[in-house]
C-alpha positions in Angstrom: 20.0 -45.0 5.9 16.7 -43.7 5.1 15.4 -40.0 4.4 12.3 -38.1 3.7 12.4 -35.5 1.6 10.1 -32.8 1.5 10.8 -31.2 -1.8 13.1 -30.8 -5.1 15.4 -28.9 -3.0 15.8 -31.4 -0.2 16.1 -34.0 -2.6 19.2 -32.1 -4.4 20.4 -31.6 -1.2 20.5 -35.1 -0.2 22.3 -36.1 -3.5 25.1 -33.3 -3.0 25.7 -34.6 0.5 25.8 -38.4 -1.0 28.5 -36.6 -3.4 30.9 -35.8 -0.3 31.2 -40.1 0.6 31.7 -41.1 -3.1 35.1 -41.5 -5.0 35.9 -42.0 -8.7 34.6 -45.1 -10.2 31.5 -45.4 -7.7 28.5 -46.5 -9.4 24.9 -45.3 -7.8 22.1 -47.5 -8.9 18.1 -45.8 -8.7 15.0 -47.3 -8.5 11.5 -45.1 -8.1 8.8 -44.7 -10.5 8.3 -42.0 -12.7 8.5 -38.8 -11.5 10.0 -39.9 -7.8 12.8 -37.6 -8.2 15.8 -39.4 -9.7 16.8 -36.7 -11.9 16.7 -33.7 -8.7 18.8 -36.2 -6.8 21.2 -36.4 -9.7 21.3 -32.5 -9.7 22.5 -33.0 -6.2 25.2 -35.6 -6.7 26.1 -33.1 -9.4 26.8 -30.1 -7.4 28.6 -32.1 -4.6 31.0 -33.9 -7.5 31.8 -30.1 -8.4 30.3 -30.8 -11.9 29.4 -27.7 -14.5 26.5 -28.1 -16.7 22.9 -28.4 -16.4 21.4 -31.7 -15.2 18.4 -33.2 -17.5 17.1 -36.4 -17.8 19.0 -38.4 -20.5 15.8 -40.7 -21.3 16.3 -39.8 -24.9 19.7 -39.7 -24.9 20.8 -42.6 -22.5 23.7 -40.9 -20.9 24.9 -37.8 -20.0 28.2 -36.2 -19.1 28.9 -33.8 -16.9 32.4 -32.8 -16.3 34.1 -31.5 -13.4 37.0 -32.6 -10.7 35.2 -36.0 -10.3 33.2 -36.3 -13.5 29.7 -38.3 -13.8 28.0 -39.9 -16.2 24.2 -39.9 -15.8 22.7 -42.9 -17.2 18.9 -43.5 -18.2 18.2 -46.9 -19.3 14.1 -46.8 -19.2 14.3 -46.9 -22.8 17.0 -50.0 -23.1 15.9 -53.4 -24.0 18.3 -54.8 -21.7 21.6 -55.7 -20.5 23.3 -56.2 -23.8 22.5 -52.4 -25.1 24.2 -50.7 -22.0 27.3 -52.8 -22.9 26.5 -51.9 -26.9 27.2 -48.3 -25.7 30.2 -48.6 -23.4 29.2 -49.0 -20.1 32.7 -51.1 -19.4 34.3 -48.3 -21.0 32.6 -45.7 -18.4 33.5 -47.7 -15.4 37.0 -46.8 -15.9 37.2 -43.9 -16.7 37.5 -42.2 -13.1 34.1 -40.6 -12.9 30.7 -41.1 -11.2 28.1 -43.4 -12.7 24.5 -42.4 -11.7 21.9 -45.2 -13.0 18.1 -44.6 -13.1 16.0 -47.5 -14.4 18.7 -49.7 -13.3 17.0 -52.6 -12.3 16.7 -52.8 -16.0 20.7 -54.0 -16.0 21.4 -55.1 -12.9 23.5 -58.1 -13.9 26.0 -55.1 -15.3 26.4 -53.4 -12.1 29.6 -54.0 -10.3 30.4 -55.1 -6.9 30.1 -52.4 -4.2 27.4 -50.7 -5.8 25.5 -48.0 -3.9 21.6 -48.3 -4.0 19.2 -45.0 -4.1 15.3 -46.3 -4.0 13.3 -43.2 -4.4 9.5 -44.0 -3.5 6.8 -41.2 -3.0 4.9 -41.0 -0.2 1.4 -42.3 -0.9 -0.2 -39.8 1.6 1.4 -36.8 0.3 2.8 -37.0 -3.0 5.3 -34.2 -2.2 7.5 -36.0 -0.5 9.8 -38.6 -1.1 11.2 -41.4 0.7 14.5 -42.0 0.0 16.8 -45.1 0.9 20.3 -45.1 0.9 22.2 -48.5 0.9 26.2 -49.5 0.9 27.9 -46.6 1.2 31.3 -47.3 2.6 33.0 -44.1 1.9 33.5 -41.6 4.8 
């Protein structure tokens, strides 16, 4: 599925819509440059999952946890040196905790992502930096 977002609010709404199709244990793998809107999308995802707390980028903490009926584990792998470091922080434990894992900069640990991972690519449109092209692939739940 491909979408065009004209604002941060629209990007959040797309994340919220995706949340309705997710189940505990799902992994969302984001790609997109700095400032593309990955955290905005995750804010919507958290709202859609019923999570509480202010959603911020986990750039320096690597992972933020948000409580809700389906918890959200928000990873930012930008500062990670590779897949080994992801496993060192308990990646496999997070996968088994019954929440949704949203992973920014997922390409840094692509081989660690489980089969069935949903991919979300967010690209800034060159002709207008406020617009985002968002591609979502791999959602199989209705």
